N, C-alpha and C positions, 0 to 999 in steps of 0.2 A: 281523492286516494282509492276511491270503487274501480272508478274509469281505468285508472292506471293498472290495477289487478286485472282487470277483467280483458284490458288489452293486451298485457302478457299472459293471461293465461290460455287467450285465442291464439296469442302468438308460438308460445308454448305447443299447443297442442298440434298446430299445422308443422311444427318440427319435428311434432312425434310420427305425423303421418309419413313424413321422409324415412325415418327411421325403421317404422314399421313396414312401408314395402321395401326399405333396403335390407334389411334383416331375412324378410321374406323371400326376396330375391336369391339371397345368396343361399341360406338354408334349403331352399327348393333344388336349387344346383347342385348342392352336397347330397340332400337326402330327397329325389326326385319321388320316392314312393311313401313318404311320411308326412302326407297332406294335412291332416290334423294337427301332427305333433309340429311340422314348420309354421305352422300358422300359430299356435299357440305361442312358441318362442318369439315370433315377430310382435305379437300383442303385449307380451309380457316385458320385450324389450322397450316397446314404445311407453307401456306404463314405466317402468322404472326411469327413462329416459324423460317423461312429464314430469315425475316426481320430483327428479333432482333439479331440474332447471326451475319448476314451481316454486320448489323450495329457496332456490337461490334469487330469482330475477323477481317472479311474482309477490311471494311472501315474506321475502327477505329472512328467512331461518335457515338454520344448518341442517344438515341429514340427520335424520334420526331412524331408526330401524321400525321404530313400532308407527311412525310417521308413514312408512313406505307401506308398512300392512295396513294401516286405515286408507291408505290411497287405494291400494288394490280393492278393498271392499268398495269404497265409492266407485270407481272405476266398472266392478262388476256390477254394481247395483245400475248404474246407468247404462251399461252396455244391457241389461234386463228391460228396464225403462222403455229406452230406443227401440228394441226388438220388438217388444208389445205392443207399443205404439205404432208402430210400422206394421205388423200383423193386423192391428186393429182398423188401420187405415185400408191396409189392401182387403180386409174383409168387407170394407164398404165400397168397394169398387175401385178405387182410387189408383192412378197409376203408380208404379212402384218406385220411379224417381222422385215422383212429387211427396209421396209416402216419406220415403228416405229423407227428401229437403226439409220435411215439418219434425221429423222425428230426430234428428240430428241435433238442431239449436234447444230444443227439449231436453236429451238427454246433455247436454253441455252445460246448459242453464242449470240441471240438477248436480252435474259437477262441481261446478265452480261453488256454488252456495255449498254443498257439504263439504267442499276441499276448504272453505274459509272458514264456517262455524265448526267444522272436526277436524280436520287434519292438521291446520296450520294455526288453529285458534291461539292467541298468547294466555299461556297459564302461568298463575302465580304460584301454584302449588302442584308438586307431582303427585300425582295420586299412585302411579306405577313404579314399578322397578326403574331405577335409573339408564340410561343408554348408555352402554359401553364405550361409544364411539363420539358421545357430545358432552362437553362438559356441564356440568350442573352448575347453574348459576342462582347465587343469593341476589336480588335484587331492591332495593330500597328504593322508598317514595321518591328521592332525588334521582334524578339522569344522571349526577356525576358518579354516583355512587353504587358502582356496578363491580362484584367480583365472583371468581369461581367457587366451588367448595372449599380449596386451601386460604382462599383471603388475597389471592391476585387478582388485582386490577385488571378489567378487561374495557376495551375501547368501545364507543359505540359503531357502529355500522358495520354491515356485512362486507367482507373482504376490506377491512381497513387497513391502510400500509403501515399503522404504527404498530411496532413490536410488542408481544405480549411477553409476560415473563413466565418462564416455565421452571419448574422444579425436578 
């Protein structure tokens, strides 16, 4: 399971690079003098993209606003770790490309671990306010008995083709 998750995490991350560069290219063409703002738009676009697709493919969970906020925090911490390690290696006289090639996987590993244990961990009880866009689930010990807060049965599997009842 962990190898599959790591594989999809890396695939999603690679697709996020494409999103980042595409948004940056478009934003710079539209706003050529807003260098920092266009870069931040590109980075945040990639973070949102990565969260949505990691939720779906890597961790097989629905979108949650709280999860997106947590993912942003993990991404920011990863960027700080990557930058700090990069700067440290430069101070030791390393080549900038080699320093980057070491810093990127360290930050990626941090992001994967904290996404797994904090952003996307399976929670049995909700300690925070319910997310308005995600159904609140009541799950028993049995896999067959999964229902939403209104008692409507839900079917296992993300993106299941079996219809769900809505009131």
